[in-house]
Backbone as a printed PyTorch tensor [residue, N CA C, xyz], in Angstrom:
tensor([[[ 15.3250,  84.3750,  27.5050],
         [ 14.1260,  83.8220,  27.0950],
         [ 14.6830,  82.5720,  26.1840]],

        [[ 13.7740,  81.9890,  25.7780],
         [ 13.8790,  80.5990,  24.9670],
         [ 14.1170,  81.1520,  23.5370]],

        [[ 14.9400,  80.3950,  22.7180],
         [ 15.2340,  80.8700,  21.5220],
         [ 14.1140,  80.1670,  20.7440]],

        [[ 13.7670,  80.8630,  19.7170],
         [ 12.8240,  80.2770,  18.6790],
         [ 13.4860,  80.0390,  17.3330]],

        [[ 13.5510,  78.8340,  17.0720],
         [ 14.1020,  78.6630,  15.7300],
         [ 13.1890,  78.5190,  14.6380]],

        [[ 13.4990,  79.6160,  13.7590],
         [ 12.5950,  79.6910,  12.4670],
         [ 12.8250,  78.4740,  11.5290]],

        [[ 11.4760,  78.1050,  10.9710],
         [ 11.6370,  77.0190,  10.0460],
         [ 12.1270,  77.6270,   8.6370]],

        [[ 12.9120,  76.7240,   7.8640],
         [ 13.2470,  77.2090,   6.6760],
         [ 12.2100,  77.8730,   5.8360]],

        [[ 12.6240,  78.9070,   5.1360],
         [ 11.4250,  79.6460,   4.4120],
         [ 11.9060,  79.5090,   3.0260]],

        [[ 10.7860,  79.5170,   2.1650],
         [ 11.0080,  79.0930,   0.8140],
         [ 10.9130,  80.4860,   0.2780]],

        [[ 10.8190,  80.6440,  -1.1830],
         [ 10.8230,  81.9950,  -1.7270],
         [  9.6190,  82.5990,  -1.4020]],

        [[  8.5090,  81.9360,  -1.2390],
         [  7.1200,  82.9420,  -1.1740],
         [  6.8610,  83.0520,   0.2200]],

        [[  7.7920,  82.7890,   1.1390],
         [  7.7230,  83.1150,   2.4660],
         [  6.8240,  82.1090,   3.1750]],

        [[  6.6500,  81.0590,   2.6760],
         [  5.8570,  79.9690,   3.4880],
         [  6.8570,  78.7410,   3.9470]],

        [[  6.5020,  78.4160,   5.0530],
         [  7.4830,  77.3550,   5.6390],
         [  7.5130,  76.0600,   4.6780]],

        [[  8.4890,  75.6320,   4.5920],
         [  8.4860,  74.1690,   3.9100],
         [  8.2620,  72.9520,   4.7770]],

        [[  7.3750,  72.2290,   4.4850],
         [  6.8800,  70.8270,   5.1370],
         [  8.1010,  69.9710,   5.3080]],

        [[  8.6430,  69.5090,   6.5350],
         [  9.6250,  68.5940,   6.7120],
         [  9.3440,  67.2430,   6.0420]],

        [[ 10.0330,  66.7400,   5.3610],
         [  9.5280,  65.4440,   4.6660],
         [ 10.3120,  64.2290,   5.6470]],

        [[  9.3910,  63.3900,   6.0390],
         [ 10.0520,  62.3750,   6.9340],
         [ 10.1800,  61.0480,   6.1500]],

        [[ 11.2990,  60.3260,   6.1860],
         [ 11.3330,  59.1260,   5.3830],
         [ 10.6590,  57.9670,   6.0900]],

        [[  9.7920,  57.3520,   5.2060],
         [  8.8170,  56.2650,   5.8740],
         [  9.4830,  54.8970,   5.6620]],

        [[  9.7110,  54.0530,   6.6190],
         [ 10.3630,  52.8500,   6.3910],
         [  9.6080,  51.8550,   7.1160]],

        [[  9.1380,  50.8920,   6.1370],
         [  7.9160,  49.7720,   6.9850],
         [  9.2510,  48.6080,   7.2430]],

        [[  8.9840,  48.1930,   8.6360],
         [  9.7570,  47.1760,   9.1780],
         [  8.9930,  45.7860,   8.8720]],

        [[  9.3610,  44.9720,   7.9310],
         [  8.8450,  43.6410,   7.5460],
         [  9.1160,  42.5500,   8.3830]],

        [[ 10.0760,  42.7220,   9.2390],
         [ 10.6270,  41.4800,  10.0200],
         [  9.3730,  40.9820,  10.8710]],

        [[  8.4850,  41.5410,  11.6560],
         [  7.3340,  40.5500,  12.1280],
         [  6.5320,  39.8590,  11.1850]],

        [[  6.2630,  40.4570,   9.9530],
         [  5.4150,  39.6320,   8.8030],
         [  6.0810,  38.5920,   8.3380]],

        [[  7.5450,  38.6500,   8.2970],
         [  8.4950,  37.4380,   7.7910],
         [  8.3690,  36.4360,   8.6450]],

        [[  8.6390,  36.8360,  10.1170],
         [  8.4300,  35.8460,  11.2050],
         [  7.1100,  35.1730,  11.1030]],

        [[  6.0330,  35.8090,  11.0430],
         [  4.5570,  35.0420,  11.0470],
         [  4.6370,  34.2830,   9.8220]],

        [[  4.9940,  34.6950,   8.6750],
         [  5.0010,  33.5540,   7.5520],
         [  5.5660,  32.6150,   7.6490]],

        [[  6.9880,  32.4460,   8.3030],
         [  7.7690,  31.4520,   8.4670],
         [  7.1370,  30.3910,   9.5260]],

        [[  6.3810,  31.0990,  10.4090],
         [  5.6020,  30.4630,  11.4860],
         [  4.4920,  29.6070,  11.0520]],

        [[  3.6030,  30.1460,  10.0210],
         [  2.5520,  29.5270,   9.6120],
         [  2.9010,  28.5450,   8.6150]],

        [[  4.0300,  28.6700,   7.7100],
         [  4.6660,  27.8290,   6.8770],
         [  4.8890,  26.3520,   7.6510]],

        [[  5.7640,  26.6320,   8.6520],
         [  6.0880,  25.6360,   9.3800],
         [  4.7890,  24.7140,  10.0360]],

        [[  3.8430,  25.7080,  10.6580],
         [  2.9350,  24.9110,  11.1690],
         [  1.9620,  24.0460,  10.0870]],

        [[  1.7090,  24.6760,   8.9680],
         [  1.1160,  23.9550,   7.7630],
         [  1.8750,  22.5810,   7.3710]],

        [[  3.0150,  22.9280,   7.1650],
         [  3.9420,  21.8250,   6.8200],
         [  3.9270,  20.4320,   7.6650]],

        [[  3.8070,  20.9700,   9.1230],
         [  3.8080,  19.8180,  10.1710],
         [  2.3550,  19.2940,  10.1930]],

        [[  1.2540,  19.9190,  10.0190],
         [  0.0410,  19.4800,  10.1730],
         [ -0.1400,  18.5480,   8.8850]],

        [[  0.1290,  18.6150,   7.7880],
         [ -0.1690,  18.0550,   6.5660],
         [  0.7910,  16.8810,   6.6510]],

        [[  2.0780,  16.7390,   7.2110],
         [  2.6280,  15.5750,   7.3710],
         [  2.2200,  14.4570,   8.3930]],

        [[  1.7960,  15.0650,   9.3890],
         [  1.1620,  14.2610,  10.7150],
         [ -0.4320,  13.8170,  10.4620]],

        [[ -0.9210,  14.4310,   9.4260],
         [ -2.4450,  13.9210,   9.1110],
         [ -2.5000,  13.0470,   7.9360]],

        [[ -1.3670,  12.4630,   7.5320],
         [ -1.5760,  11.3910,   6.4680],
         [ -2.4880,  10.0870,   6.9920]],

        [[ -3.3230,   9.8000,   6.2510],
         [ -4.0970,   8.4360,   6.4960],
         [ -3.5510,   7.4520,   6.7520]],

        [[ -4.0210,   6.4730,   7.4430],
         [ -3.1340,   5.1580,   7.4150],
         [ -3.8560,   4.2750,   6.4860]],

        [[ -2.8810,   3.7160,   5.5510],
         [ -3.4800,   2.8310,   4.3520],
         [ -2.6950,   1.2980,   4.4850]],

        [[ -3.4070,   0.4720,   4.2630],
         [ -2.9450,  -0.7180,   4.1680],
         [ -2.4080,  -0.9590,   2.6540]],

        [[ -1.1860,  -1.6290,   2.5050],
         [ -0.9360,  -1.8800,   1.1110],
         [ -1.4720,  -3.3220,   0.7650]],

        [[ -2.1810,  -3.3180,  -0.2600],
         [ -2.6590,  -4.6440,  -0.9090],
         [ -2.1030,  -4.8760,  -1.9640]],

        [[ -1.3040,  -6.2440,  -2.1930],
         [ -0.7270,  -6.5150,  -3.4460],
         [ -1.4730,  -7.3130,  -4.1350]],

        [[ -1.9540,  -6.9330,  -5.2950],
         [ -2.6080,  -7.7070,  -6.2380],
         [ -1.9310,  -8.6000,  -7.2690]],

        [[ -2.1630,  -9.8220,  -7.3890],
         [ -1.2580, -10.4310,  -8.5810],
         [ -1.5190,  -9.9550,  -9.8680]],

        [[ -0.5150, -10.0790, -10.5840],
         [ -0.5890, -10.0000, -12.0590],
         [ -1.2800, -11.1080, -12.7470]],

        [[ -2.2330, -10.6940, -13.8330],
         [ -2.6360, -12.0630, -14.5060],
         [ -1.5240, -12.9370, -15.0340]],

        [[ -1.6590, -14.0940, -14.7550],
         [ -0.6090, -15.2210, -15.0110],
         [ -0.4790, -15.4850, -16.3820]],

        [[  0.6570, -15.8400, -17.1210],
         [  0.5810, -16.0890, -18.2070],
         [ -0.1050, -17.5360, -18.3790]],

        [[ -0.1190, -18.0820, -19.5490],
         [ -0.4990, -19.3630, -20.0500],
         [  0.4270, -20.3120, -19.4730]],

        [[  1.7040, -20.0520, -19.6930],
         [  2.7230, -21.0480, -19.5690],
         [  3.2050, -21.1770, -18.0450]],

        [[  2.7650, -20.4020, -17.2740],
         [  3.0250, -20.2710, -15.7930],
         [  2.3710, -21.4030, -15.0130]],

        [[  2.7810, -22.4250, -14.1840],
         [  2.1800, -23.4630, -13.5390],
         [  1.2540, -22.7610, -12.5870]],

        [[  0.1040, -23.5490, -12.2200],
         [ -0.8210, -23.1530, -11.2350],
         [ -0.1130, -23.0460,  -9.9160]],

        [[ -0.5800, -21.9140,  -9.2070],
         [  0.0460, -21.7110,  -7.8610],
         [ -0.8920, -22.3430,  -6.6770]],

        [[ -1.0400, -23.8130,  -6.6970],
         [ -2.0710, -24.2170,  -5.6500],
         [ -1.2830, -24.3820,  -4.3610]],

        [[ -2.1660, -24.2920,  -3.5680],
         [ -1.9550, -24.1880,  -2.2140],
         [ -2.0800, -25.5270,  -1.5540]],

        [[ -1.2520, -25.9990,  -0.7270],
         [ -1.3330, -27.3870,  -0.2150],
         [ -2.4490, -27.2610,   0.9610]],

        [[ -2.9990, -28.4170,   0.9060],
         [ -4.3780, -28.3320,   1.6270],
         [ -3.8530, -28.2580,   3.4010]],

        [[ -2.9050, -29.0090,   3.5930],
         [ -2.5620, -28.9790,   5.0180],
         [ -1.9400, -27.5000,   5.4970]],

        [[ -1.5820, -26.6200,   4.5820],
         [ -1.3620, -25.2040,   4.8900],
         [ -2.5980, -24.2510,   4.9460]],

        [[ -3.4370, -24.7570,   4.4790],
         [ -4.6240, -23.8530,   4.2210],
         [ -5.8210, -23.6490,   5.2480]],

        [[ -5.9950, -22.5330,   5.3820],
         [ -7.3580, -21.9690,   6.3060],
         [ -8.2560, -21.4290,   5.4250]],

        [[ -9.5080, -21.7820,   5.4460],
         [-10.4040, -21.0940,   4.3760],
         [-11.2990, -20.3330,   5.3380]],

        [[-11.5590, -18.9630,   5.1030],
         [-12.3520, -18.2390,   5.6660],
         [-13.4900, -17.9360,   4.7400]],

        [[-15.0210, -18.0710,   5.2100],
         [-15.9520, -17.8080,   4.1790],
         [-16.7260, -16.5930,   5.1640]],

        [[-16.8020, -15.5880,   4.7160],
         [-17.4220, -14.3960,   5.4880],
         [-18.8690, -14.3120,   4.9080]],

        [[-19.7560, -14.5720,   6.1640],
         [-21.3180, -14.7330,   5.9270],
         [-22.0320, -13.6420,   6.3880]],

        [[-23.4490, -13.7220,   6.5750],
         [-24.3730, -12.6380,   6.9200],
         [-24.1640, -12.4350,   8.2400]],

        [[-24.5280, -11.3840,   8.8470],
         [-24.5370, -10.8440,  10.2750],
         [-23.1600, -10.9780,  10.9240]],

        [[-22.1190, -10.4780,  10.3070],
         [-20.7160, -10.4060,  10.5800],
         [-20.2950, -11.8490,  11.0620]],

        [[-20.6310, -12.6720,  10.5660],
         [-20.0920, -14.0260,  10.9380],
         [-19.0150, -14.6680,  10.0120]],

        [[-18.0770, -15.4450,  10.6460],
         [-16.8880, -15.8770,   9.8930],
         [-17.2010, -17.3690,   9.9970]],

        [[-17.3510, -18.1380,   8.7420],
         [-17.2200, -19.6100,   8.7830],
         [-15.9300, -20.0290,   8.4000]],

        [[-15.3680, -20.7830,   8.8600],
         [-14.1370, -21.3370,   8.7230],
         [-13.8250, -22.8010,   8.6870]],

        [[-12.7290, -23.2280,   7.9150],
         [-12.4530, -24.7980,   8.0090],
         [-10.9690, -24.7400,   7.5860]],

        [[-10.4040, -25.9410,   8.1760],
         [ -8.9530, -25.9810,   7.6320],
         [ -8.8010, -26.9990,   6.5370]],

        [[ -7.9420, -26.5980,   5.6080],
         [ -7.8320, -27.2180,   4.4490],
         [ -8.3460, -26.5570,   3.4780]],

        [[ -8.7790, -27.4940,   2.3900],
         [ -9.4040, -27.0130,   1.1240],
         [-10.7790, -27.7500,   0.9210]],

        [[-11.6190, -27.1980,   0.3930],
         [-12.8980, -27.9340,   0.0380],
         [-12.7990, -28.4500,  -1.3060]],

        [[-12.9080, -29.6100,  -1.3960],
         [-12.9370, -30.3550,  -2.5170],
         [-14.4500, -30.4710,  -3.1200]],

        [[-14.5860, -30.7210,  -4.3620],
         [-15.8480, -30.6330,  -4.9580],
         [-16.6270, -32.0530,  -4.4710]],

        [[-18.0840, -32.0990,  -4.3850],
         [-18.6250, -33.1780,  -3.9270],
         [-18.4550, -34.2370,  -5.0700]],

        [[-18.3400, -35.6090,  -4.4930],
         [-18.1530, -36.6510,  -5.4730],
         [-16.6600, -36.8210,  -5.6180]],

        [[-15.7370, -35.8500,  -4.9700],
         [-14.3790, -36.4720,  -4.9850],
         [-14.0030, -37.6040,  -4.3370]],

        [[-13.5210, -38.8380,  -4.5380],
         [-13.4130, -39.9640,  -3.9150],
         [-12.2490, -39.6990,  -2.7930]],

        [[-12.4800, -40.4440,  -1.7510],
         [-11.3860, -40.4070,  -0.5860],
         [-11.1740, -39.0200,  -0.1400]],

        [[-11.9240, -38.1710,  -0.2680],
         [-11.7010, -36.9620,   0.5510],
         [-13.1950, -36.6550,   1.3230]],

        [[-13.0230, -36.6460,   2.6660],
         [-14.0240, -36.1830,   3.4520],
         [-14.3140, -34.6660,   3.3370]],

        [[-15.7780, -34.2380,   3.7610],
         [-15.9720, -32.9450,   3.7940],
         [-15.4800, -32.2900,   4.8070]],

        [[-14.8280, -31.1710,   4.9290],
         [-14.3230, -30.4000,   6.0000],
         [-15.2420, -30.0440,   6.8760]],

        [[-14.9830, -29.8580,   8.2700],
         [-15.8240, -29.4370,   9.3770],
         [-15.8100, -28.0030,   9.4050]],

        [[-17.0280, -27.4690,   9.3290],
         [-17.3690, -26.1370,   9.2040],
         [-17.5050, -25.5000,  10.7600]],

        [[-16.6800, -24.3600,  11.2580],
         [-16.8560, -23.8520,  12.4670],
         [-17.3740, -22.3690,  12.2080]],

        [[-17.9650, -21.7570,  13.1120],
         [-18.3670, -20.3450,  12.9530],
         [-17.9940, -19.5260,  14.1480]],

        [[-17.3750, -18.3610,  13.7940],
         [-16.9080, -17.3760,  14.7180],
         [-17.4720, -15.8370,  14.3830]],

        [[-16.9320, -14.9130,  15.0200],
         [-17.1560, -13.5780,  14.6350],
         [-15.9370, -12.6320,  14.4850]],

        [[-15.9690, -11.4800,  14.4480],
         [-14.8010, -10.5450,  14.3820],
         [-14.3250,  -9.9800,  15.7320]],

        [[-14.7160, -10.6610,  16.7890],
         [-14.3500, -10.0430,  17.9930],
         [-12.8170, -10.5110,  18.2230]],

        [[-12.1770,  -9.9910,  19.3640],
         [-10.9440, -10.3060,  19.7330],
         [-10.6850, -11.7290,  20.0370]],

        [[-11.7200, -12.3810,  20.7590],
         [-11.7080, -13.7320,  21.1270],
         [-12.3820, -14.7010,  19.8890]],

        [[-12.6360, -13.9860,  18.6560],
         [-13.0900, -14.7700,  17.7220],
         [-12.0350, -15.1220,  16.3650]],

        [[-12.2410, -14.4850,  15.4550],
         [-11.1430, -14.7660,  14.4340],
         [ -9.8960, -14.4920,  14.6530]],

        [[ -9.4610, -13.5270,  15.4660],
         [ -7.9670, -13.2380,  15.8500],
         [ -7.5480, -14.4270,  16.3810]],

        [[ -8.1590, -15.0540,  17.3960],
         [ -7.4640, -16.3810,  17.9880],
         [ -7.5490, -17.2820,  17.0590]],

        [[ -8.4530, -17.4710,  15.9770],
         [ -8.5250, -18.6120,  15.3910],
         [ -7.1540, -18.4120,  14.6760]],

        [[ -6.9250, -17.3140,  13.9370],
         [ -5.6160, -17.0660,  13.2720],
         [ -4.4280, -17.3120,  13.8900]],

        [[ -4.3890, -16.7990,  15.1940],
         [ -2.9090, -17.0040,  15.9830],
         [ -2.8570, -18.4310,  16.2560]],

        [[ -4.1010, -19.2380,  16.5780],
         [ -3.9880, -20.5760,  16.8870],
         [ -3.3640, -21.3080,  15.6350]],

        [[ -3.8170, -20.8500,  14.6090],
         [ -3.4640, -21.7200,  13.2540],
         [ -2.0120, -21.3800,  12.9580]],

        [[ -1.5490, -20.1220,  13.1000],
         [ -0.0870, -19.7900,  13.0560],
         [  0.8530, -20.6270,  14.0260]],

        [[  0.2660, -20.9760,  15.2630],
         [  1.0720, -21.7610,  16.1290],
         [  1.1740, -23.1290,  15.6630]],

        [[  0.0650, -23.5360,  15.1930],
         [  0.0180, -25.0010,  14.6090],
         [  0.7340, -25.2070,  13.6320]],

        [[  0.6590, -24.3200,  12.5460],
         [  1.2600, -24.4890,  11.1680],
         [  1.9820, -23.2790,  10.6780]],

        [[  3.4130, -23.2300,  10.9400],
         [  3.9140, -22.1810,  10.4150],
         [  3.7260, -21.6800,   8.8350]],

        [[  3.6580, -20.5180,   8.8260],
         [  3.3590, -19.8700,   7.2760],
         [  2.1830, -20.3640,   6.7900]],

        [[  1.0510, -20.2040,   7.5220],
         [ -0.1780, -20.8380,   6.7420],
         [ -0.5940, -19.8550,   5.6890]],

        [[ -1.5190, -20.5380,   4.5980],
         [ -1.9750, -19.6400,   3.6610],
         [ -3.7360, -19.5140,   3.9960]],

        [[ -4.0250, -18.1870,   4.2330],
         [ -5.5530, -18.0570,   4.4500],
         [ -6.0790, -17.6760,   3.2010]],

        [[ -7.1860, -18.2600,   2.9000],
         [ -8.1020, -17.9600,   1.7560],
         [ -9.1340, -17.4230,   2.2510]],

        [[ -9.6840, -16.0490,   1.6880],
         [-10.6890, -15.2930,   2.2680],
         [-11.7660, -15.3000,   1.0820]],

        [[-12.9990, -16.1450,   1.3490],
         [-14.1690, -16.0590,   0.4590],
         [-15.4570, -15.3280,   0.9320]],

        [[-16.0540, -14.5900,  -0.0400],
         [-17.1430, -13.9620,   0.5260],
         [-18.5140, -14.5790,   0.1680]],

        [[-19.4500, -14.8080,   0.9490],
         [-20.8140, -15.2800,   0.4020],
         [-21.6670, -14.0570,   0.1650]],

        [[-23.0510, -14.4350,  -0.3280],
         [-23.8390, -13.4410,  -0.7870],
         [-24.2860, -12.5090,   0.3080]],

        [[-24.2260, -13.0160,   1.6980],
         [-24.7750, -12.2740,   2.7130],
         [-23.6520, -11.3100,   3.3410]],

        [[-22.3440, -11.4710,   2.8400],
         [-21.3560, -10.7600,   3.4310],
         [-21.4360,  -9.4340,   2.9120]],

        [[-20.8160,  -8.3890,   3.8160],
         [-20.7790,  -7.0030,   3.6500],
         [-19.3890,  -6.5140,   3.2840]],

        [[-19.1810,  -5.4470,   2.7350],
         [-17.9160,  -4.8650,   2.3830],
         [-17.0070,  -4.7230,   3.7010]],

        [[-17.7310,  -4.0690,   4.7110],
         [-17.2720,  -3.9120,   5.9970],
         [-16.8150,  -5.3000,   6.6900]],

        [[-17.4250,  -6.4730,   6.4560],
         [-16.6330,  -7.5300,   6.8440],
         [-15.5360,  -8.0160,   6.0870]],

        [[-15.2690,  -7.7350,   4.8490],
         [-14.1120,  -8.0340,   4.1210],
         [-12.9750,  -7.0060,   4.7340]],

        [[-13.0910,  -5.8230,   5.1170],
         [-12.2400,  -4.8790,   5.4600],
         [-11.7960,  -5.3220,   7.0020]],

        [[-12.7240,  -6.0270,   7.6910],
         [-12.4370,  -6.1400,   9.0960],
         [-11.5160,  -7.6050,   8.9260]],

        [[-11.7900,  -8.4990,   7.8380],
         [-11.0410,  -9.6530,   7.7590],
         [ -9.5950,  -9.4780,   7.5060]],

        [[ -9.4430,  -8.1500,   6.5980],
         [ -8.1740,  -7.8490,   6.0410],
         [ -7.3790,  -7.0970,   7.2830]],

        [[ -8.1980,  -6.5010,   8.0680],
         [ -7.7160,  -5.6940,   9.2420],
         [ -7.0540,  -6.9930,  10.1810]],

        [[ -7.7290,  -7.8930,  10.2530],
         [ -7.2230,  -9.0800,  11.1860],
         [ -6.0800,  -9.8350,  10.6270]],

        [[ -5.8670,  -9.9700,   9.2150],
         [ -4.6930, -10.3000,   8.6710],
         [ -3.5550,  -9.5890,   9.0930]],

        [[ -3.7230,  -8.2790,   8.9620],
         [ -2.8920,  -7.2850,   9.2540],
         [ -2.2970,  -7.2500,  10.8490]],

        [[ -3.2400,  -7.4530,  11.7550],
         [ -3.1800,  -7.4520,  13.2600],
         [ -2.2150,  -8.6170,  13.5060]],

        [[ -2.6630, -10.0530,  12.9460],
         [ -2.2880, -10.9890,  13.3360],
         [ -0.6480, -11.4640,  12.5230]],

        [[ -0.4580, -10.5340,  11.5660],
         [  0.7250, -10.7980,  10.9020],
         [  0.7480, -11.7290,   9.9330]],

        [[ -0.1090, -12.1160,   9.1880],
         [ -0.3950, -13.2180,   8.3000],
         [  0.4670, -12.7050,   7.1170]],

        [[  1.3210, -13.7320,   6.7430],
         [  2.3950, -13.3500,   5.5920],
         [  1.6460, -13.7760,   4.2390]],

        [[  0.6850, -14.7380,   4.2420],
         [  0.0810, -15.1420,   2.9500],
         [ -1.3070, -15.2640,   3.1300]],

        [[ -1.9060, -14.5130,   2.5390],
         [ -3.4520, -14.5620,   2.3170],
         [ -3.9660, -14.1790,   0.8360]],

        [[ -5.2890, -14.5630,   0.5880],
         [ -5.3620, -14.2160,  -0.9230],
         [ -6.9870, -14.2190,  -0.7180]],

        [[ -7.7300, -13.2970,  -1.4560],
         [ -9.0730, -13.1100,  -1.8370],
         [ -9.6340, -14.0280,  -2.8550]],

        [[-10.3370, -14.9160,  -2.5710],
         [-10.5860, -15.9870,  -3.5680],
         [-12.1640, -15.9880,  -3.6340]],

        [[-12.7040, -16.5460,  -4.8840],
         [-13.9510, -16.4280,  -5.3170],
         [-14.5580, -17.8250,  -4.5220]],

        [[-15.8980, -17.5550,  -4.2180],
         [-16.5310, -18.9970,  -3.5610],
         [-16.7460, -19.8420,  -4.9830]],

        [[-16.6590, -21.1560,  -4.4610],
         [-16.8870, -22.1160,  -5.3090],
         [-18.1710, -22.9260,  -4.9840]],

        [[-18.6210, -23.7990,  -5.9340],
         [-19.7530, -24.3570,  -5.6890],
         [-19.7530, -25.2660,  -4.3920]],

        [[-18.5350, -25.8720,  -4.1450],
         [-18.3780, -26.8410,  -3.2180],
         [-18.5410, -25.9730,  -1.9040]],

        [[-18.1210, -24.7700,  -1.9310],
         [-18.1710, -23.8560,  -0.4850],
         [-19.6960, -23.5230,  -0.4180]],

        [[-20.5060, -23.3500,  -1.3790],
         [-21.9240, -23.1260,  -1.3780],
         [-22.7870, -24.1760,  -0.6990]],

        [[-22.2110, -25.4700,  -1.3560],
         [-22.8150, -26.6360,  -0.8840],
         [-22.4650, -27.0150,   0.7480]],

        [[-21.1500, -26.7980,   0.9620],
         [-20.9580, -27.1090,   2.4890],
         [-21.7480, -25.9190,   3.4350]],

        [[-22.0150, -24.6450,   3.0050],
         [-22.7680, -23.8160,   3.8130],
         [-24.3400, -24.3810,   3.6920]],

        [[-24.6450, -24.8730,   2.7110],
         [-26.1910, -25.1540,   2.4380],
         [-26.4750, -26.4400,   3.5680]],

        [[-25.4120, -27.3220,   3.4250],
         [-25.5370, -28.5870,   4.1130],
         [-25.6010, -28.2570,   5.6430]],

        [[-24.8710, -26.9450,   5.9070],
         [-24.6810, -26.6510,   7.5050],
         [-25.7560, -25.7580,   7.8850]],

        [[-26.8300, -25.5140,   6.9980],
         [-27.8800, -24.5470,   7.1830],
         [-27.5080, -23.0640,   7.6030]],

        [[-26.3750, -22.6050,   6.8940],
         [-25.9340, -21.3310,   6.9500],
         [-26.1420, -20.4720,   5.9440]]])
C-alpha cells in the first residue's frame, strides 16, 4: 500500500500549517512603467506647437540715428478689409512734398497667386527688399497673421510692422478703398 506521510505534529497534537514564502514578481510592472514613460516622453516631444519667432526691436536710444529704409528697396503692404492687401513699391511721402509723385496702389489677396507672387516677384527684382506691413482700420488680426506667414513662406529677410501714416490713409481714400 501507499505510504501515508504524517504531517508534523505540534505539542497539542494538531498538525502545523505549512508556511509558504510569498514572492511578488515586479518585473512586468517595471516593464510596463518604462513602456508608459517612453510613450509619454515621445508624445510630448512630438506634439510641440509650431511657433514663429518674431524679433521686436528694442526702444532706440536718443543718440542712435534713424534707421530709414531706402525707397527703392521698400515694398509697403496695407492690410485692408475683406482680406485684401493693398501694396505699392517704395515709400509714401506726405502730400505736398515737392518732386515726389504719389505711388501707384495695387490690390491683391492672400491666395497663392496673390500676395505670395507679389513678394516673390519683388525678391527677384530687388535683392533683399524691406517689406513694411501696415494695418488699416478694416483689417483683422487674422490678416496680420496671414501676412506674417507669407513673409515666412517666401523667406523675406527684412520686414517690419509699421503704423499707418496720414499719407497712407489719404492714398487709400483717394483710391476709394
